[in-house]
N, C-alpha and C positions, 0 to 999 in steps of 0.2 A: 155716822159717828166719828169716823176717821177725819172728816173734814170739819168737825165741830158743830154739826147740825143735829136736829131731832125730827124724826118722822111723825107727822100729825095725821096723815091719811095716805092710803095706797089705792091705786086703781090699776086693774089688770085688764088688758084687752087682747083678744085673739081675732085676727083677721087674715084672710087669704093672702093679701099683699098690702104693702104700705100705701097710704094716701100720699100722692106726690106733693100736695100743697101743705098738709099739716101732719103727716105721718099717721094720725089716728082718726081722721075724718071730722067733719063739722059737728056732728051730734055729740061725739065724745069730747070735743073741745068745749062745748057748752056745759056738759056735765062736769068737767074738771074745773071750769071757771066758777061754777056754782059751789063746788066743794071747797076750792081755794078761798073763795070769799067767806064761806061759812066758818071755816076753821082759822081764818086770818093768816093764811100761809104767806110767807114773803118769797118763796121760791118753789118752782115746779121743776122737778128733775126727771128726765127721761132716761131710762136704762137702754138707750139706743143712740146711735149717732144721728144727728139731724143735719140735713143739707142746709146751705145758706138760706135758701128760699123758705124751707120749713121753719127754721129758727126765726126768721123775720116775721113770717105770718103768725106764728104762735105768740111771739112777743106782743103783736098788735091785738090779739084776741083774748089773751089771759091777763088777769089783773095784777100779775106780779112777774118777777124775773123768771127766765127760762134757762135751764142748763141741760146739756146732754151728757152722755157718759164720759166722753173724752175730756170735756171741760172739768168735770168733777175729778177725774184722775189727775189732770194737770194741777188742779188746786191742791190736792193732797201732796203731790210731788213738790210743789212750791213751798209747802209748810215744812218739809223735811230737808230741803236743800240747805246744807250748812257750808259746804266748801265752795270755793270759787267755781270749780268745775261743775258741781251739781247745779249751781245757780245759772251758769251759762247754758247747760243742757235744758233746763226747765224753760228758760226764756226762749231758746230756739224753738222748742216744741210748741210753746204758746203762740209765738209769732207765725209759725208755719200753719197753725190751726186758724189763726185769726185772719190771715191775708185774704183767702177767698170769701170771707164772711163780712168784709167791710161794707160792701154795697148795701145801702138802706139802713145802716145802723144809726138811726136818728136823722132828723130832718136836715141838720147841718151837713150831712154827708150824702144826701139822697141824690140819685141820678135822675135828672129831669127828662132823660130820653135821648134818642139819637137823631141826627139829621140837622139840616140848616135851621138856624133860629131857635133851637131847643137847648143848646149848650149853655149851662149856667154856672154859677159859683159852686154849686154842689158837686158837679163833675170835677171842677178844678180841685176842690178840697179832697175829694176821694182819690184822685190821681196823685196828689201831693202826699197823702198819707200812705198810699200804696208804695210810692217811691221810697219814703222814709223807712217803712217796715222792711222793704226789700234790701235797702242798704244795711239796715241793722242785722238782718238775717245773714247777709254776706260777711259782715264783720264777725258775727258770732261763729260762723263756720271757720273763719281764719283763726279766731281765738281758740276754738276747740282743737284745731289742727296743731296749734302751739302746745296745748295741754297734752295732746297725744305724743308730740315729740319729746316733751319733758318726761312723760311717763316711760317712753322708750329708753331715754338716757338713764332713768332711775333703774330700769330693768337690766341694763347691761352688766352692772356688777353682779346681779343675781344670776344672770345667765353664764357669767364667767365661772362661777362656782356651781357645780351640778346640784342645785337644790330644786327638786320638782315642785310644781304648784298643784294643789288640789282645790277645786272650786265648788262651793255650795250653790246649787241652783234649785229652783222649785217654785211652786205656787206661793203667792203672797199669804202670809200667816200660817205657813206650814211648820214654823218653829226653827227656821234656819239660824237666826241670831242666837236663840237659846242654845242650840247645839254648838254653834261657834264658841260661845262663852264656856260651855262645858268642856269642850275639847282643848281650848287654849288658855282657860283661866282669865280671859279678858273680861271687860265689863262694858261691852258695847250695848247700846240701847236695844232691848228686846221688848216688844209691845204687841198686844193683840190687834192694834190698829194696822191697817193695810199700808204697805210701802214704808214702814218705819225705817228700814235700811235703804238709803238712797246712794250714798257714797261707798265705794268698795273699801273693805277692811282686810288687812293682811297680817297674819301672825304665824310664827314658827311653832310647830309641834314636833314631838319625838314619837316615832312609831316603835312597836315592840322590837323591831330589828335594830334599833338605835339610829336608824336613818332619820334625818331632819327633813321635813317638808314644810312648805308655806301653805297655809289654809286661807282661802279667800272667801269672804261673805259678800254676796251680790244682792242687787235689788230683786224683789219678788216679781213673778209674772202673774198675769191674770188673763182670763178668757177674753177673746176679742181685743187684745192689747193693740191700741192704735199704732199703725205702721210708723207714723211720724215719731212716736216715742222710741220704737226700736231703733230707728235711724239716729235720733238725737242722742240716745244713750249708748251708742256704740263705744264711746271712749270709756265709759264705766264698765261695759261688758267685755272690754278687751281682755280682762283677767280670765274670763271664761275661755276665750280663744287661746290663751297662752297655757292653760291648765293641761296637765297630762291626764288627769282623771277627774271626772265630774261626779259629785255626790248629789243625786237627785233626791232631795228631801221631800217626803210626802206625808200628809196627815193621815195616819192609819185609822183615825176615828171618824174621818169624813165620809159621808155617804156618797159624795161626788168624786171619790178618789180617782176613778178611771178617766172621768171627763177632764179633771185637772191635770192628770198625767199627759193626756193627749194634747192639751193646750200648751203645756211646758215644752213638749217635744216639737210642737209646731214652731215655737219661738226659737228653740235650739236649731231647728232646720233653717230658719231665716238667718241665723248667725253662722250657719255652715259649720256647726260643731257636733251635729247629731251622731257622727261616726266615731267620736271619741269614746274611750272606755268609760262606762257609767255604772255606778253602784246605786241601786235603789235603796234608800234609807227610809224605812217605815217608822216615822216618828209618832210621838204621843201615845205609845202603847199603854201608858199609865191610865189613860181614859177608857181602856177596853175592859170588858169583863174577863174573868179567868179563862173561861172556855174560848172566848174570842182570841185571847193571847195564845192559847195552845194551838188553835187552828192556824193562826198567823205564823207561828214558829214552824209548824209542819210544812206549810206552803213555802215559806221562805227558804227552807233547807234544799228544796228542789229548784229554786230560781236564784238569780243573782240579787237577792234581797237581804237586808239586815234589819230586823226589828230593834228599835231603840226607844228609850225615853230620855230626851235631853234634860228633862226636869229632875228625874231621879238618878240618872247616870246608868240605868240598866241597859245592857247591850253595847255600851260604848267600847269596851275592850274588844268585842267581836268586830265592831266597825273598824277599829284601828288595824286589826289583823287583816281585814278585807282590803283596806287601802294598801297595806304592805304587799299583799299578793297581786294587786292590780297594777302596781308600779313596775314598769319595764325598764326605765332608765336607771342607771346606776344600780344594777342588780346586786343581790346579796350573794357573796361567795364565801367559801371556807378556806382557811390557810393555816399553816404551821409557822410560827415565828420564833426566833431566838433573839432575845433582846438583852444586851448587857444591863446589869442592875443600875449602873450609874446614869443610864439614859432615862432619867425621871420624866422628862417632858414627853418622850415617846410612849412610855408606859401609861402616863396619864391620858394621852390622846387615845390610846387603845381602850382603856377603861371607859372613857367618855363616849366613844363613837362605835364600839363594837361589843358583841356579846362574847365574853371569854368562857369557853366551854370546858377548858382544862388548863391548869397552871401548875408547872413543875419547876423546881430550881436545880440547876446543874452548875455547881461552883459559882462563878460570877455571872452566869447567864440565867435568864428566865425563859423557860420553854412554854409557849402558849399555843393552844388550839383555839382559833377565833373564827367568828362568823360576823361579817360586816359588809358595808357598801364597797363595791369594787373600787371606787375612786379612792377611798381611804386605805384599803388594803394595798392598792397600787403604790401609794406613797411610802409604804413600809417594805418595798421590795428588797432593800438592802439587808433587811432582817429575816428574810425568808429562809426557812430551813433548807439545807443543801439538797436533801433528798426529794424536794418538791420539783 
């Protein structure tokens, strides 16, 4: 559905080990060929990665095109690549996938064999195409390094001001973009289709402590995510590496919740960010029954989990408080300030960035008991009460 196709037939096979030539064996290939012809299918999709040999053999034996799991994921990614960076990453992943699979793709590129007297134009064409693709891969890596450098430069002003980043991570279709929209008031695309978010999005949000943080929405993960994709999309996933806290958004209504959690943690481990502070966000509680919601709330209270519904907004206030508690940089401190009433800009900054717990007037001075980020309180040191 996400790739724009409709399923006309499904075939399931269980076997002790894959067939090296066709993955599924010659008998099953004949069965699928008959089904494909009877329903007039124009594509056979395998929920498994196919080796170059298996792909070539299946294309010769089946009456239509053959795609494997990785090719389908790449096709969906290509549909959603909007920015220059996203397009570069998709193209790199596609070419890295295609390079070992060139041999035998059509007669004009066939290898005639090795040895004296057997080298022909097919071999020349194949090697020419391989060199072209390898050159393009090298160029794409250079372009992506340039993107990484630009992103680093863009991050420098953010790093100069202590504004921590919180990144949304999770399985595809867990509701990350809907939660991102609910928390930030943004209008980024949220769709039930897989990998609807490809390019990272950043928005500022304010926490209950009045601290500002940047919230980042990232691409969704999936089980058996091809390693080439993790490598190609490192530039996009850099925001995850820079984040101080990760919000692992999970679909509370899914019966595969624990499996999906394990798959996300596997990818986070590949990105070397598994040790970062992580809040488990159990989304889509609006799809649960009342009794299931109560059970979930009881369980979450004893773990580092926050049940929310991004659609209705239920539990979002608890999530913001949890983020506040998880942030260690720029901690919340309390202070007593004495500010002259004519310092309007200072008083406005205090009201905008801190929680004022008590306010009293002493002649021309305003005495304030405040609670706020250490960085902002530090800038007000000249107004600190003398007894502090």
